[in-house]
Each structure stands twice: as structure tokens, then as C-alpha cells.
N, CA and C of each residue as an Amber inpcrd file, in Angstrom:
protein
   234
  71.0800000 106.3860000 105.5520000  71.1680000 106.4750000 103.8960000
  71.9810000 105.0060000 104.4470000  70.9170000 103.9690000 103.8340000
  71.5910000 102.9150000 104.4180000  72.6670000 102.0200000 103.0580000
  73.2020000 101.0170000 104.2100000  74.4530000 100.1910000 102.9610000
  73.8910000  99.6050000 101.9230000  73.0740000  99.3080000 101.8140000
  72.7100000  98.9990000 100.5720000  72.0350000 100.0480000  99.4560000
  71.9430000 101.3850000  99.3120000  71.7230000 102.6170000  98.4970000
  73.6280000 103.0720000  98.7970000  74.2200000 102.7580000  99.5480000
  75.9320000 103.3700000  98.9710000  76.8430000 102.3090000  98.2360000
  75.9050000 100.6740000  98.7570000  76.7850000  99.7840000  97.6390000
  76.3620000  99.7760000  96.2910000  74.8430000  99.8310000  95.9000000
  74.0660000 100.6790000  94.4710000  75.2860000 100.9740000  93.8240000
  74.9890000 102.6870000  95.1660000  75.7780000 103.4740000  93.8440000
  77.1290000 103.1910000  93.8600000  77.8550000 102.7540000  94.6840000
  78.9290000 102.2900000  93.9450000  79.1240000 101.3990000  93.2860000
  78.4800000 100.4100000  92.5540000  78.6430000  99.4460000  92.0940000
  78.5440000  99.8670000  90.9980000  77.7450000 101.1330000  90.9920000
  76.6340000 101.0880000  89.3440000  77.6060000 102.2910000  88.4590000
  78.6410000 102.8250000  90.0750000  79.5290000 103.6710000  89.4080000
  81.1540000 103.2130000  88.9350000  81.3510000 102.2590000  89.6090000
  82.8320000 101.3310000  89.3150000  81.8930000 100.2440000  87.5820000
  81.3300000  99.5940000  88.0780000  80.7320000  98.9500000  87.2170000
  80.4650000  99.6500000  85.6610000  80.5450000 101.6010000  85.5300000
  79.9600000 101.8190000  84.6250000  81.2830000 102.4570000  83.8030000
  81.9640000 103.0400000  84.7410000  83.4700000 103.1230000  84.5160000
  84.9570000 102.5180000  84.3300000  84.4730000 101.4750000  84.5540000
  85.5090000 100.3420000  84.1640000  85.1580000  99.6560000  82.9340000
  83.8430000  99.9650000  82.5840000  83.7630000  99.4720000  81.1320000
  83.6560000 100.1720000  79.7790000  84.7600000 101.7230000  80.0520000
  85.2110000 103.1350000  79.2110000  83.4040000 102.9920000  78.9000000
  82.2060000 103.6270000  79.7890000  80.9530000 103.4940000  78.9330000
  80.9960000 105.0710000  79.3290000  80.8010000 106.4350000  79.0320000
  80.6300000 107.1820000  79.7810000  79.2400000 108.1610000  79.2950000
  78.6450000 108.3860000  80.2760000  77.2350000 108.7710000  80.5850000
  77.0070000 109.9450000  80.0950000  76.6240000 110.3970000  81.7260000
  77.2800000 111.9740000  82.3920000  77.9630000 111.9260000  82.5360000
  78.3260000 113.4250000  82.7630000  79.7060000 113.8570000  82.8470000
  80.7000000 112.4680000  84.0450000  81.2920000 112.2190000  83.9990000
  82.1220000 111.1670000  85.0480000  82.3040000 111.9420000  86.5160000
  82.4060000 113.0180000  86.4690000  83.1480000 113.9630000  87.1930000
  81.3970000 114.2780000  88.4930000  80.5630000 114.2740000  88.0900000
  79.3300000 114.4350000  88.4130000  78.7890000 113.4730000  88.9560000
  79.0330000 112.5930000  88.4760000  78.8540000 110.9520000  88.4640000
  80.0730000 110.6200000  89.6680000  81.2190000 110.7130000  89.3450000
  81.9370000 110.7150000  90.9340000  81.2460000 111.6040000  92.1690000
  80.7170000 112.6170000  91.8210000  80.2740000 114.2180000  93.1330000
  79.0070000 112.9840000  93.9560000  77.9700000 112.5580000  93.2870000
  77.4830000 111.6260000  93.3470000  77.7100000 111.1270000  94.1680000
  78.9400000 110.0300000  94.2770000  79.2210000 108.7370000  94.9230000
  79.4510000 109.1480000  96.0030000  80.8940000 110.3260000  95.7830000
  81.0690000 111.2500000  97.2360000  80.4890000 111.4350000  98.1690000
  79.5340000 112.0700000  97.1240000  77.9600000 112.7150000  98.4180000
  77.5550000 111.2080000  99.2760000  77.4010000 110.6480000  98.7750000
  76.4280000 109.3230000  99.2260000  77.5850000 108.8020000 100.7300000
  78.8450000 108.5890000 100.1140000  79.8270000 108.1670000 101.3130000
  80.1740000 108.6930000 102.3050000  80.5930000 110.2990000 102.1770000
  80.2770000 111.3270000 102.7470000  78.9840000 111.2310000 103.7500000
  78.4490000 111.0580000 103.4950000  76.7220000 111.2510000 103.8760000
  76.9850000 110.0230000 105.1740000  77.2680000 108.7570000 104.3350000
  77.0950000 107.2360000 104.9270000  77.9940000 107.2290000 106.6140000
  79.4860000 108.0360000 106.0550000  80.5200000 108.0270000 107.1600000
  79.7010000 108.9470000 107.6410000  79.4420000 110.4990000 107.9160000
  78.6830000 110.9620000 108.8140000  77.1440000 110.4520000 109.9560000
  76.8910000 109.7020000 109.0960000  75.5320000 109.1840000 110.0730000
  76.4740000 107.8180000 111.5550000  77.1250000 107.1890000 110.3550000
  78.0110000 106.2000000 111.2020000  78.8440000 107.1740000 111.8330000
  79.3660000 108.4880000 111.8830000  80.1130000 108.6450000 113.1640000
  78.9920000 108.9570000 114.2560000  77.7640000 109.8840000 113.8420000
  77.2070000 110.6400000 114.1900000  76.4660000 108.7920000 115.3080000
  75.5800000 108.3670000 114.9620000  75.6460000 107.2040000 115.5160000
  76.9060000 106.9550000 116.8840000  78.1930000 106.4080000 116.8240000
  78.7710000 106.2250000 117.3570000  79.2630000 107.2550000 118.1560000
  79.6290000 108.4020000 117.3460000  79.9390000 109.4010000 118.5080000
  78.8860000 109.4100000 119.9830000  77.3890000 109.5970000 119.9680000
  76.3720000 109.0230000 120.4830000  76.4330000 108.5620000 121.6750000
  76.8290000 107.2690000 121.5280000  77.1320000 106.1090000 121.8620000
  78.6080000 105.9520000 122.3610000  79.5700000 106.6790000 122.4390000
  81.0470000 107.2350000 122.5340000  80.3410000 108.1610000 124.3660000
  80.2110000 108.8340000 123.3940000  79.4490000 109.8340000 124.8780000
  79.1210000 109.4120000 126.0170000  77.6230000 108.6900000 125.7230000
  77.3950000 107.9240000 126.6940000  78.3530000 107.3540000 127.4310000
  79.1140000 106.1370000 127.2070000  80.3660000 105.1880000 127.7550000
  81.1850000 106.2800000 128.2430000  81.0150000 107.3510000 128.2390000
  82.2410000 108.5990000 128.5590000  81.8330000 108.7430000 129.1680000
  80.2930000 109.1470000 130.0110000  79.8730000 110.3490000 130.7310000
  79.6270000 109.0080000 131.6920000  79.0470000 107.7430000 131.5610000
  79.1070000 106.8990000 132.6880000  80.5800000 106.9520000 133.4960000
  81.2920000 106.4310000 132.6110000  82.4820000 105.9960000 132.9070000
  83.3200000 107.2160000 134.2000000  83.4630000 108.3280000 134.0360000
  83.5600000 110.0180000 134.5210000  82.6280000 109.4170000 135.4830000
  80.8040000 109.5200000 135.1520000  80.5230000 109.2340000 137.1160000
  81.0710000 108.1910000 137.9590000  81.2990000 107.5130000 137.1800000
  81.1850000 105.6830000 138.1210000  82.8300000 106.6370000 139.0390000
  83.6840000 106.7420000 137.8020000  85.2260000 107.2930000 138.3630000
  85.5240000 108.3090000 139.8400000  84.4470000 109.1220000 139.3630000
  84.2040000 110.1140000 140.5530000  83.5230000 110.3440000 141.7140000
  82.2550000 109.1030000 141.4990000  82.0690000 108.5400000 142.9410000
  82.8260000 107.1080000 143.4140000  84.0460000 106.7710000 142.5720000
  85.2790000 106.2000000 143.5020000  86.1560000 107.3760000 143.7890000
  86.3300000 107.9710000 143.2170000  87.4630000 108.6590000 143.7800000
  86.9500000 109.8110000 144.9990000  85.4890000 110.1280000 145.3460000
  85.3660000 110.1300000 145.8490000  84.8650000 109.5460000 147.3500000
  84.3400000 108.3900000 147.1480000  84.7740000 107.1560000 148.5030000
  85.7530000 106.5840000 148.9120000  87.0860000 106.9560000 148.1280000
  88.4940000 106.8990000 148.1700000  88.9770000 107.9980000 149.5060000
  88.5570000 108.9910000 148.7020000  89.2710000 110.5400000 149.9060000
  88.6040000 110.5160000 151.0610000  87.2660000 110.1700000 150.8740000
  86.6770000 110.2850000 152.4000000  86.8690000 108.7550000 153.0210000
  87.2760000 107.9620000 152.5390000  88.3950000 106.2670000 153.3270000
  89.1180000 107.2020000 153.7820000  89.9540000 107.3310000 152.9030000
  91.5960000 107.5420000 153.5630000  91.0510000 108.9200000 154.6190000
  90.1330000 110.0500000 154.2840000  90.2740000 111.0710000 155.4100000
  89.6470000 110.8590000 157.2060000  88.9430000 109.1320000 156.1610000
  88.0490000 108.9530000 158.1010000  86.7000000 109.9130000 157.6800000
  85.9450000 109.9900000 156.8100000  84.9720000 111.1160000 156.5230000
  83.8680000 110.4250000 155.4620000  83.3910000 108.9550000 156.5390000
  82.7010000 108.6310000 155.0180000  81.4090000 108.0850000 156.1740000
């Protein structure tokens, strides 16, 4: 879900209810806005979490290599 869609849904909701115009039940329209925002947040979290995992794995791999090198250097087994 792209930001254009999220913005459109949010602006329509706030534009409509800032003028006290009632169409469908406000609760239903608010739920639609809420679902739209939750979906967008979940998409962003999924993308960011994948990137975090990639970076985290790379750091851990490098750290283990560095620790192994330090241990072998300290013990003289390199």
C-alpha cells in the first residue's frame, strides 16, 4: 500500500468529518482509515525488519570472525 493511497483515505476522512458532513456511519469510515494505516505500518515494519535482520546477521558473522581471530592470535593458534 503506497503513501498516496494512505493520504487519500486520511484526507477524505478528515475533510468529510471536519465539515460535520455525515455519509456512511463515521465508525465504518474510521475503521477503513484505521485498517489503511495499520496495513501501511505493517508493510513498512516488514521491510525494515528484513533489512535489520540482514544487517544483524552481517554484524554477527563479522563479530564471530573477529573474535575467532583474536582468540587464535592470543592462544598462538593462527
